[in-house]
C-alpha positions in Angstrom: 201.5 167.6 61.1 199.6 170.6 62.5 199.3 172.0 58.9 197.6 168.8 57.7 194.9 169.3 60.3 194.2 172.8 59.2 194.1 172.1 55.5 190.3 171.4 55.3 189.6 174.7 57.1 191.7 176.6 54.6 190.0 174.8 51.7 186.5 175.7 53.0 187.6 179.3 53.5 189.0 179.5 50.0 185.9 178.1 48.4 183.2 180.0 50.4 184.8 182.9 52.3 181.5 184.7 53.2 179.7 181.7 54.6 182.8 180.5 56.4 183.3 183.9 58.1 179.6 184.0 59.0 179.8 180.5 60.5 183.0 181.4 62.3 181.5 184.6 63.8 178.2 182.9 64.8 180.2 180.1 66.5 182.5 182.6 68.3 179.5 184.5 69.5 177.6 181.3 70.3 174.6 182.3 68.2 172.1 179.6 67.4 170.5 179.6 64.0 167.3 178.4 65.5 166.9 181.4 67.8 164.5 184.0 66.7 166.6 187.1 65.9 169.0 185.1 63.8 166.3 182.8 62.3 164.1 185.8 61.3 167.1 187.6 59.8 168.1 184.5 57.8 164.6 184.0 56.5 164.4 187.7 55.5 167.7 187.4 53.6 166.6 184.2 51.9 163.1 185.4 51.2 161.6 182.4 52.9 158.1 182.6 54.3 157.9 180.1 57.2 154.6 181.3 58.7 152.7 178.2 57.5 155.5 175.9 58.6 155.6 177.4 62.1 151.8 176.9 62.5 152.0 173.2 61.8 155.1 172.9 64.1 153.4 174.7 67.0 150.2 172.7 66.7 152.0 169.3 66.7 148.8 167.4 66.3 147.0 169.1 69.2 143.7 170.9 69.1 143.5 174.4 70.5 143.0 174.9 74.2 143.8 172.7 77.2 142.8 169.1 77.2 141.8 166.9 80.1 143.0 163.5 80.8 141.8 160.8 83.2 144.2 158.7 85.2 142.9 155.3 86.6 
């Protein structure tokens, strides 16, 4: 019974040992893939340039500088 619950874990480990261990270590250390040190390292390893994507995310439809609003 207990072995049946662990079978999917062993299958994933057998198919992708490096990614499994990376995920296991990041989970054990409670690292988030969205945090900057891990995210920048992953982007560097993958060769992904996300500078243009980050600019559109940070703008989020806003113009630069503070905006004023009026409340009636």
